[in-house]
C-alpha positions as CSV (number, residue, x, y, z in Angstrom):
1,M,0.0,-0.1,0.0
2,R,1.3,3.5,-1.0
3,P,0.5,6.2,1.4
4,P,-2.2,8.6,0.1
5,I,-1.0,12.0,-1.1
6,K,-3.2,14.8,-0.3
7,E,-4.1,17.8,-2.6
8,V,-3.3,15.7,-5.8
9,E,-5.5,16.4,-8.8
10,K,-7.5,13.2,-9.9
11,F,-4.5,10.7,-9.7
12,A,-1.0,10.3,-8.2
13,V,2.0,9.0,-10.7
14,D,4.6,11.8,-10.8
15,E,4.3,12.3,-7.1
16,H,5.1,8.5,-6.1
17,I,8.2,8.9,-8.5
18,W,9.6,12.2,-7.3
19,G,7.3,14.0,-4.6
20,H,4.6,16.3,-4.0
21,R,6.0,18.2,-5.7
22,L,8.5,19.4,-8.0
23,Y,7.3,22.3,-10.2
24,D,9.1,23.9,-13.4
25,E,8.0,27.3,-12.5
26,Q,9.3,27.4,-9.1
27,L,13.0,27.9,-10.3
28,P,15.9,26.9,-8.0
29,H,16.2,30.2,-6.2
30,L,12.4,30.2,-5.4
31,A,13.0,26.7,-4.2
32,V,15.9,28.0,-1.8
33,L,13.7,30.7,-0.5
34,E,10.9,28.2,0.2
35,F,13.3,26.2,1.9
36,L,14.5,29.1,4.0
37,G,11.2,29.8,5.2
38,V,10.7,26.2,6.5
39,L,14.1,26.3,8.1
40,A,13.4,29.5,9.8
41,S,10.2,28.3,11.4
42,N,12.1,25.2,12.5
43,R,15.3,26.8,13.5
44,V,15.4,25.4,17.1
45,H,15.9,22.2,15.7
46,P,16.9,22.7,12.1
47,L,16.9,19.9,9.4
48,R,16.0,17.1,12.1
49,S,12.8,15.0,11.2
50,P,10.7,14.4,14.2
51,S,9.8,11.0,15.3
52,D,6.5,11.1,13.6
53,G,8.2,12.1,10.0
54,D,5.6,15.2,9.9
55,V,7.5,18.2,9.4
56,M,5.4,21.2,10.4
57,Y,6.2,25.1,9.8
58,R,4.3,28.2,9.8
59,P,5.3,30.6,7.0
60,Q,5.8,34.3,7.4
61,R,3.9,36.7,5.3
62,Q,5.3,40.3,5.7
63,I,2.6,42.0,3.6
64,R,3.5,45.4,5.0
65,L,7.3,44.7,3.6
66,R,6.1,43.6,0.1
67,S,3.7,46.4,0.1
68,L,6.4,48.9,0.7
69,L,8.7,47.4,-1.5
70,F,6.6,46.4,-4.8
71,N,3.2,48.0,-4.5
72,N,4.4,51.3,-3.8
73,P,5.3,53.2,-7.2
74,Y,4.8,56.9,-6.2
75,I,7.4,57.0,-3.4
76,E,9.9,58.2,-5.9
77,M,7.5,61.1,-7.2
78,I,6.6,62.3,-3.7
79,R,10.4,62.2,-2.8
80,A,11.2,64.4,-5.6
81,K,8.7,67.3,-4.7
82,E,10.1,70.3,-3.7
83,V,7.8,70.5,-0.4
84,S,8.5,69.9,3.2
85,D,9.5,66.7,4.8
86,E,6.1,66.8,6.8
87,D,4.1,67.2,3.5
88,K,6.0,64.4,1.8
89,W,5.1,62.2,4.9
90,K,1.6,63.3,4.6
91,Q,0.9,62.9,1.0
92,W,2.9,59.6,1.0
93,T,0.8,58.2,3.9
94,D,-2.5,59.4,2.3
95,R,-1.8,57.5,-1.0
96,F,-0.6,54.5,0.6
97,N,-3.5,54.1,2.8
98,E,-6.0,54.7,-0.1
99,D,-4.3,52.0,-2.3
100,S,-4.1,49.4,0.4
101,A,-6.7,50.1,2.7
102,K,-8.1,46.4,2.3
103,L,-4.7,45.2,3.2
104,E,-3.7,43.8,6.4
105,N,-1.1,46.5,6.9
106,G,-2.6,48.5,9.8
107,D,-1.2,51.6,11.1
108,M,1.9,52.8,9.2
109,G,2.7,55.4,11.6
110,Y,5.9,53.5,13.1
111,L,7.7,54.1,9.8
112,R,7.9,57.9,11.4
113,K,9.5,56.5,14.4
114,V,12.3,54.6,12.7
115,F,13.3,56.7,9.8
116,N,14.5,60.5,10.5
117,T,13.5,61.8,7.1
118,F,11.4,60.7,4.2
119,D,14.2,60.8,2.0
120,D,15.9,58.1,4.4
121,F,12.6,56.1,4.0
122,A,12.5,56.2,0.4
123,K,16.5,55.5,0.2
124,A,15.9,52.1,2.3
125,V,12.8,51.1,-0.1
126,E,15.2,51.9,-3.2
127,L,18.1,49.7,-1.6
128,L,16.1,46.6,-0.7
129,R,14.1,46.8,-3.9
130,S,17.0,47.1,-5.9
131,S,18.4,43.8,-4.4
132,S,15.0,41.8,-4.5
133,F,14.9,38.8,-7.3
134,E,13.0,39.6,-10.5
135,A,12.5,43.3,-9.5
136,L,11.7,44.2,-12.9
137,S,9.7,41.5,-13.9
138,N,6.1,41.6,-14.5
139,K,4.8,39.4,-11.7
140,R,2.4,40.5,-9.3
141,W,3.7,42.7,-6.3
142,S,2.7,39.8,-3.8
143,S,4.9,37.4,-5.8
144,K,8.2,39.5,-5.7
145,F,10.8,38.7,-3.3
146,V,13.3,40.4,-1.4
147,F,16.8,39.0,-0.9
148,P,17.2,36.6,2.3
149,F,19.1,39.2,4.1
150,G,17.8,37.3,7.3
151,P,14.8,36.0,9.1
152,D,12.5,39.0,8.8
153,A,13.2,39.0,4.9
154,L,11.5,35.6,4.5
155,Y,7.9,35.1,3.3
156,E,5.7,32.9,1.3
157,D,4.1,33.5,-2.3
158,L,0.6,34.7,-1.7
159,R,-2.5,35.7,-3.6
160,I,-4.1,38.8,-2.7
161,D,-8.0,38.8,-3.7
162,A,-10.0,42.0,-4.6
163,D,-11.2,42.5,-1.1
164,G,-7.5,42.4,0.3
165,G,-7.7,38.6,1.8
166,A,-4.3,36.8,1.1
167,S,-3.9,33.0,0.7
168,N,-0.8,30.9,0.1
169,D,-0.2,30.4,-3.7
170,R,1.3,27.3,-5.1
171,R,2.6,28.6,-8.3
172,F,6.3,30.1,-7.4
173,F,6.1,28.4,-4.0
174,A,4.6,25.1,-5.2
175,R,6.4,22.9,-2.2
176,T,9.6,22.1,-4.1
177,G,11.3,24.0,-1.2
178,E,9.7,21.9,1.3
179,L,11.1,18.8,-0.4
180,L,14.3,20.4,-0.2
181,Y,14.0,20.6,3.5
182,L,13.0,17.2,3.6
183,M,16.0,16.0,1.4
184,L,18.4,17.8,3.5
185,S,17.2,16.7,6.8
186,R,17.2,13.2,5.3
187,A,21.0,13.5,4.4
188,K,23.6,12.0,6.5
189,N,25.1,15.4,7.6
190,G,21.8,17.3,7.6
191,A,21.8,18.2,11.3
192,V,25.4,19.5,10.9
193,L,24.2,21.5,7.8
194,G,20.8,22.9,9.8
195,D,23.0,24.3,12.5
196,R,25.6,25.9,10.2
197,L,22.4,27.5,8.0
198,V,21.0,29.0,11.1
199,K,24.4,30.3,12.6
200,R,25.1,31.9,9.0
201,L,21.7,33.1,7.6
202,F,19.5,33.9,10.4
203,D,21.3,36.8,12.4
204,S,18.6,39.2,13.2
205,K,21.1,41.9,14.1
206,A,22.8,41.9,10.7
207,P,22.5,45.5,9.5
208,M,20.6,44.3,6.4
209,N,17.9,42.3,8.4
210,R,17.5,45.0,10.6
211,L,16.6,47.6,8.0
212,V,14.2,44.8,6.5
213,R,12.7,44.7,10.2
214,A,12.5,48.5,10.3
215,L,10.3,48.7,7.3
216,Q,8.1,45.4,8.0
217,G,7.8,46.2,11.6
218,E,5.9,43.3,13.7
219,T,6.1,40.1,12.0
220,Q,3.2,38.8,10.1
221,T,2.9,35.0,10.0
222,A,0.4,32.6,8.4
223,G,-2.5,31.8,10.8
224,S,-1.8,28.2,11.6
225,D,1.0,25.4,10.9
226,R,1.0,23.6,8.0
227,S,2.8,20.4,7.0
228,V,5.4,19.8,4.3
229,G,5.0,18.0,0.9
230,Y,5.5,14.1,0.3
231,L,9.0,12.7,-0.4
232,P,8.9,9.1,-1.4
233,H,12.7,8.4,-0.7
234,A,13.7,7.8,3.0
235,S,17.4,8.2,1.8
236,H,19.0,8.8,-1.6
237,P,22.7,9.3,-2.8
238,R,21.7,12.7,-4.3
239,F,20.7,13.9,-0.7
240,D,24.1,13.2,0.7
241,R,25.6,14.9,-2.3
242,M,23.8,18.0,-2.0
243,C,24.2,18.1,1.7
244,D,28.1,17.7,1.5
245,D,28.1,20.4,-1.5
246,W,26.3,22.9,0.9
247,L,28.5,22.5,3.7
248,A,31.5,22.9,1.6
249,I,30.1,26.2,0.0
250,L,29.4,27.5,3.3
251,S,32.8,26.7,4.6
252,R,34.5,28.8,2.4
253,D,36.2,32.4,2.9
254,M,33.4,34.6,1.6
255,P,30.5,36.5,3.0
256,V,27.1,34.4,3.4
257,Y,25.2,36.4,1.1
258,D,27.9,35.6,-1.7
259,A,27.6,32.0,-0.9
260,L,23.7,32.1,-1.2
261,E,24.1,32.5,-4.8
262,H,26.3,29.3,-5.1
263,L,24.0,27.4,-2.7
264,M,21.1,28.4,-5.2
265,A,23.2,27.3,-8.3
266,S,24.0,24.0,-6.2
267,A,20.6,23.2,-5.4
268,G,19.4,23.7,-8.9
269,L,22.0,21.1,-10.3
270,N,21.4,18.8,-7.6
271,L,17.4,18.7,-7.8
272,L,17.8,18.5,-11.6
273,L,20.1,15.4,-11.1
274,Y,17.7,13.8,-8.7
275,F,14.9,14.3,-11.3
276,L,16.8,12.4,-13.9
277,E,17.9,9.8,-11.6
278,C,14.7,9.1,-10.4
279,G,13.3,9.1,-13.8
280,K,16.1,6.5,-14.8
281,A,15.4,4.2,-12.0
282,Q,11.8,4.1,-12.5
283,S,12.1,3.2,-16.3
284,G,14.7,0.4,-15.2
285,D,17.7,2.4,-16.6
286,V,20.4,1.3,-14.5
287,E,23.2,3.5,-16.0
288,P,24.2,6.4,-14.1
289,V,23.0,9.8,-15.5
290,E,25.2,11.4,-18.3
291,L,25.3,15.2,-19.5
292,I,27.6,15.4,-22.1
293,C,28.6,19.0,-22.3
294,E,30.0,21.3,-25.0
295,I,32.5,24.1,-23.7
296,V,31.5,26.8,-26.0
297,S,34.1,28.0,-28.1
298,R,34.5,30.5,-31.1
299,E,34.8,27.3,-33.6
300,R,32.0,24.9,-34.2
301,T,32.8,21.5,-32.6
302,K,31.9,18.0,-33.0
303,V,31.0,17.5,-29.4
304,R,28.1,20.1,-30.0
305,A,25.7,17.6,-31.7
306,L,26.3,15.1,-29.3
307,S,25.7,17.5,-26.4
308,G,22.4,18.2,-28.2
309,E,21.7,14.6,-28.5
310,S,22.2,13.9,-24.7
311,Y,20.0,16.7,-23.7
312,Q,17.3,15.6,-26.1
313,F,17.6,11.9,-24.3
314,N,17.5,13.4,-20.7
315,Q,14.6,15.4,-21.8
316,G,12.6,12.4,-22.4
317,L,13.4,10.5,-19.6
318,S,10.7,11.6,-17.2
319,L,7.9,10.6,-19.8
320,R,9.3,7.2,-20.0
321,A,9.4,6.8,-16.2
322,I,5.5,7.9,-16.3
323,R,4.8,4.9,-18.6
324,A,7.1,2.2,-17.0
325,S,5.7,3.5,-13.3
326,I,1.7,2.9,-14.5
327,E,2.7,-0.2,-16.4
328,S,4.8,-1.9,-13.6
329,V,1.6,-2.5,-11.7
330,K,1.2,-5.7,-14.3
331,L,4.2,-7.2,-12.9
332,T,3.0,-7.8,-9.4
333,D,1.5,-11.0,-8.1
334,E,-1.5,-8.9,-6.8
335,W,-2.4,-8.0,-10.6
336,T,-2.1,-11.7,-11.5
337,Q,-4.3,-12.9,-8.5
338,A,-7.2,-10.2,-9.3
339,G,-6.9,-11.6,-12.8
340,A,-8.0,-15.1,-11.5
341,S,-10.6,-13.8,-9.2
342,E,-14.3,-13.7,-10.0
343,E,-14.3,-10.0,-10.4
344,P,-11.1,-9.4,-12.3
345,N,-12.0,-5.8,-13.4
346,A,-13.2,-4.8,-10.1
347,Q,-10.1,-6.3,-8.0
348,R,-7.8,-4.7,-10.6
349,A,-9.2,-1.5,-10.2
350,A,-9.2,-1.7,-6.3
351,L,-5.4,-2.4,-7.1
352,M,-4.7,0.4,-9.2
353,R,-6.7,2.9,-6.7
354,S,-4.2,1.8,-4.2
355,W,-1.2,2.6,-6.1
356,F,-2.3,5.7,-8.2
357,Q,-5.3,7.0,-6.2
358,W,-7.4,6.2,-9.4
359,P,-9.9,5.3,-10.3
360,P,-12.3,7.2,-8.0
361,E,-14.3,4.8,-5.7
362,N,-17.4,6.8,-6.2
363,G,-17.3,6.1,-10.1
364,S,-17.2,9.8,-10.9
365,D,-14.9,8.8,-13.7
366,A,-16.8,8.0,-16.6
367,S,-14.1,6.4,-18.6
368,V,-14.3,3.4,-16.1
369,T,-17.2,1.2,-15.9
370,G,-17.8,-2.4,-14.6
371,D,-16.8,-3.7,-18.2
372,T,-13.4,-1.8,-18.3
373,T,-10.5,-4.3,-18.2
374,G,-7.3,-3.6,-16.1
375,E,-5.4,-3.1,-19.7
376,M,-8.0,-0.6,-20.6
377,M,-7.6,1.2,-17.2
378,I,-3.8,1.2,-17.7
379,R,-3.9,2.5,-21.0
380,T,-6.6,5.3,-19.9
381,L,-4.2,6.5,-17.0
382,V,-1.0,6.3,-19.1
383,D,-2.7,9.0,-21.5
384,M,-4.0,11.1,-18.7
385,A,-0.9,10.8,-16.8
386,E,1.5,11.8,-20.0
387,S,-0.9,14.6,-20.7
388,R,-0.6,16.1,-17.3
389,H,3.1,15.4,-17.1
390,E,3.8,17.7,-20.2
391,Q,2.3,20.6,-18.2
392,H,4.6,21.2,-15.5
393,F,6.8,18.0,-14.4
394,G,8.0,17.3,-18.3
395,K,9.2,21.0,-18.4
396,I,11.4,20.6,-15.4
397,H,14.5,19.5,-17.0
398,A,14.5,22.5,-19.7
399,A,13.4,25.1,-17.3
400,W,16.0,24.0,-14.3
401,S,18.9,23.2,-16.7
402,R,18.6,26.9,-18.3
403,A,18.0,28.4,-15.0
404,V,21.2,27.1,-13.4
405,G,23.3,27.8,-16.5
406,L,23.8,24.3,-17.6
407,S,22.2,24.3,-21.0
408,S,22.3,27.2,-23.5
409,R,21.3,27.7,-27.3
410,R,24.1,30.0,-27.8
411,L,25.8,29.8,-31.5
412,S,23.2,27.0,-32.1
413,R,19.4,26.5,-33.2
414,R,19.3,23.4,-30.7
415,T,19.6,23.5,-26.7
416,R,22.5,21.3,-25.6
417,Y,24.3,21.2,-22.1
418,A,27.0,24.0,-22.3
419,P,27.7,25.1,-18.7
420,N,28.1,28.9,-18.3
421,D,30.7,30.7,-15.9
422,R,28.7,30.9,-13.0
423,L,27.9,27.1,-12.7
424,L,31.5,26.2,-13.3
425,K,32.6,28.8,-10.6
426,T,30.0,26.9,-8.2
427,L,31.4,23.6,-9.2
428,V,34.8,24.6,-8.2
429,I,34.0,26.1,-4.9
430,S,31.7,23.0,-3.9
431,M,34.5,20.4,-5.1
432,V,37.9,22.0,-4.5
433,D,39.3,22.7,-1.0
434,D,42.5,24.0,-1.9
435,R,43.8,22.7,-5.3
436,M,43.0,19.7,-7.7
437,Q,44.7,18.5,-10.6
438,F,42.9,19.4,-13.7
439,D,42.3,15.7,-14.9
440,E,41.0,14.8,-11.3
441,F,38.7,17.5,-11.5
442,L,37.4,16.2,-14.6
443,S,37.1,12.8,-13.2
444,E,35.1,14.1,-10.1
445,I,32.6,16.3,-11.8
446,R,31.9,13.2,-14.1
447,N,31.7,10.9,-11.0
448,R,29.4,13.6,-8.7
449,Y,27.4,15.3,-11.4
450,G,27.6,13.2,-14.6
451,L,29.3,16.0,-16.4
452,V,31.0,14.5,-19.5
453,I,33.9,17.0,-20.8
454,G,37.0,15.5,-21.8
455,D,38.3,12.2,-23.7
456,A,38.9,10.2,-20.3
457,E,35.4,10.7,-19.3
458,G,34.1,10.3,-22.4
459,A,35.9,6.9,-23.1
460,R,32.7,5.2,-24.2
461,L,31.7,7.7,-26.8
462,V,34.8,7.0,-28.3
463,K,34.7,3.4,-28.2
464,E,31.1,3.3,-29.8
465,K,32.3,5.5,-32.4
466,L,30.1,8.4,-31.5
467,V,32.9,11.2,-31.5
468,D,36.5,11.0,-32.1
469,Q,38.9,11.4,-29.2
470,E,40.6,14.6,-30.7
471,A,37.2,16.5,-30.7
472,L,36.9,15.6,-26.6
473,S,40.4,16.6,-26.2
474,D,39.7,20.0,-27.9
475,N,36.7,20.4,-25.5
476,R,38.7,19.6,-22.5
477,A,41.2,22.4,-23.8
478,N,38.4,24.6,-24.0
479,L,37.4,24.2,-20.2
480,E,41.0,24.8,-19.1
481,T,41.2,28.0,-21.1
482,R,37.7,29.1,-19.6
483,L,38.9,28.4,-16.0
484,V,42.4,29.9,-16.7
485,G,40.2,33.1,-17.8
486,L,38.3,32.9,-14.4
487,G,41.5,32.7,-12.5
488,L,40.3,29.1,-11.5
489,V,43.2,27.1,-13.0
490,R,47.0,27.8,-12.8
491,R,49.0,26.0,-15.3
492,L,52.6,24.7,-14.2
493,S,53.5,23.2,-17.7
494,D,51.7,22.3,-20.8
495,S,50.9,18.8,-19.1
496,C,50.4,19.9,-15.7
497,S,47.3,22.0,-14.7
498,F,45.5,22.5,-11.3
499,V,42.1,24.0,-10.5
500,E,42.4,26.1,-7.4
501,N,39.6,27.6,-5.4
502,P,40.0,31.3,-4.5
503,F,37.9,31.1,-1.5
504,T,39.7,28.1,0.0
505,F,40.1,29.4,3.5
506,E,37.7,27.7,5.8
507,V,35.8,30.0,8.2
508,A,35.2,29.2,11.9
509,Q,32.0,27.2,12.2
């Protein structure tokens, strides 16, 4: 018996492979923001699963803060007026209260007590607004997020109705961050990471967090606790890999706000690999995930076509996993026993219901009747599951690989794996403690993340005559040149290069 998953639409297939839920529109930086909200609510015992396994949290809403930052377009106009400071405060207060009368903002008079002048207030808004995520996007103001400077800067995605009522929205905070919390809490070193994250990220006395708190005033939270999503794996090698990567990044000699950028890139890459690895496992493919990467150069390379084919193969992995997951029910003893029973159709329908929460017991699905055979039910569910999968789960590989800088269409009409400088820097910071021989670095990124770049890592491709060794050697040389340009590789001779981490000194924990 599989555990029932609440809040799923009609049936559960994707959710039993990957969890409830991964979502293409929740890009990695949004997943980390949602994760930090769960972590902040559990900061007393961070990344420690309770005995009953049911993680609860109460997210912050901070409606006043986001109103001031993202629903306050006239502050600059009033600031520029040649009137007294008192008049500026009055004009702004009247306008703000008029536009946000239905919101849960309350009396905004506290702003006069924490800012000496209206100009100081406007500069604070400008500073925090400029450092926010997607500040220039056309998202609604309640779905824009300030940089996570501290515990007061965290809040959930909200939908504001015409009457000013606020409710959590599952479009950009779709539970992927909740699953990220579960993944890291189930990693072997999860508790160590939890303590370190709380210590580094949740300093309420940090200057920028104090500025956020000055604008927000009293914290606004959701009305009640809620449980996190469903993650089907009690443990997974990818959970441990991501946890260790985060610990390595946090140990580097860099400000925590700079480290956050690399935490987000690392989370995105590891979540993407988790998605692909689970898809491969479900479809019965025991080979490790392989991402053949072209290192973009001025000249067209033979690796480019191979990288595009690798991308397309992995793009179809999740859809193959869906069909395999549903059809695997036919391989069970229960399916065979149901077929030999007096009511095979009803027994097989009950078995599918226990696996996929479909067909419904109340008979509300007209596609299933007493005459519907097990084979017919499987075909129907496959069609429905594939159709729904293509709406969001099926777009994860394309959306996330582009967001983390792993894929690109630069100089090509086809999307292929071509890591950008930001991702390469994150890989170096995650993997290299001091220095690492370049060939060892290539081997490690193959072992840890499935990235195939050089001829040694792509030996299978050469053996199968998919590409010649010289093309992969040139690809390797292009990466070395890129890393030299980034200041991440030092050449001691033509045959000896070392990858160096510029932030190698470990900070005190």
